[in-house]
C-alpha positions as CSV (number, residue, x, y, z in Angstrom):
1,M,-91.2,44.2,1.1
2,S,-94.6,43.0,-0.2
3,Q,-95.6,43.4,-4.2
4,Q,-98.5,45.2,-5.5
5,T,-100.8,43.2,-7.4
6,T,-103.2,44.7,-9.9
7,I,-106.7,43.2,-10.3
8,P,-109.0,44.0,-13.1
9,E,-112.1,45.5,-12.1
10,S,-114.1,43.0,-14.4
11,G,-113.6,40.2,-17.0
12,S,-112.1,36.9,-16.9
13,F,-108.7,36.0,-15.5
14,T,-107.0,33.7,-13.0
15,L,-105.5,35.0,-10.0
16,N,-102.6,32.3,-9.0
17,N,-100.1,32.0,-6.5
18,I,-102.5,33.4,-3.5
19,R,-103.0,32.4,0.0
20,L,-106.8,31.9,1.3
21,H,-107.6,31.5,4.9
22,Q,-109.9,28.3,5.6
23,S,-112.7,30.6,7.3
24,Q,-113.1,32.0,3.8
25,T,-113.5,29.0,1.5
26,S,-115.0,25.6,1.5
27,A,-113.2,24.7,-1.7
28,D,-111.9,20.9,-1.8
29,G,-108.4,19.9,-1.8
30,L,-106.8,22.9,-0.2
31,D,-104.0,22.2,2.1
32,F,-104.3,24.5,4.9
33,D,-101.0,25.1,7.2
34,R,-101.1,25.7,11.1
35,D,-102.1,29.4,10.3
36,G,-105.1,28.3,8.6
37,L,-103.6,29.4,5.2
38,A,-103.9,27.4,1.8
39,L,-101.9,28.1,-1.5
40,A,-104.6,28.5,-4.5
41,S,-105.8,29.7,-7.6
42,I,-108.9,31.7,-8.1
43,A,-110.6,31.7,-11.7
44,V,-112.9,34.7,-12.2
45,E,-115.4,34.9,-15.0
46,K,-117.1,37.8,-16.0
47,G,-116.4,39.4,-12.7
48,V,-117.4,36.5,-10.6
49,V,-115.6,33.9,-8.7
50,S,-116.1,30.7,-10.9
51,S,-113.7,28.2,-9.4
52,I,-111.1,28.1,-6.4
53,S,-108.2,25.2,-6.9
54,P,-105.4,24.3,-5.1
55,V,-101.8,25.0,-6.3
56,I,-99.9,21.8,-6.7
57,G,-96.2,22.5,-7.0
58,N,-95.5,25.1,-9.2
59,S,-98.4,24.6,-11.8
60,V,-101.8,26.0,-11.5
61,T,-105.0,25.0,-13.2
62,G,-106.3,28.4,-14.8
63,K,-107.8,28.2,-18.2
64,P,-105.5,28.7,-21.2
65,D,-107.4,31.6,-22.6
66,Q,-107.5,33.8,-19.5
67,T,-105.2,36.1,-18.2
68,E,-103.2,35.0,-15.5
69,I,-102.2,37.2,-12.6
70,D,-99.3,36.4,-10.1
71,G,-100.5,37.1,-6.7
72,H,-96.9,36.5,-5.3
73,G,-98.2,34.6,-2.3
74,G,-100.5,37.6,-1.0
75,I,-103.5,36.7,1.2
76,V,-106.9,37.1,-0.5
77,M,-109.8,38.4,1.6
78,P,-113.2,39.6,0.9
79,S,-114.2,43.0,0.6
80,F,-116.2,44.1,3.3
81,V,-119.2,46.4,2.4
82,D,-121.5,48.3,5.3
């Protein structure tokens, strides 16, 4: 069963323990599996992605003053707009 994660609509936060597909990022240091997914953290500042970094072991690289949100290993995809 999947878990629901609530993402703030604006502000600054770090989204930890998420998976990104290699076609959606050019961030350095990500270790992609055979399905093309990598465990990562996304830092968002003022509603804009400021960095994408790998998760190493169980540690994340979020900023201490930001809200941290556990993505529970979910896949993050961009929102498509027509």
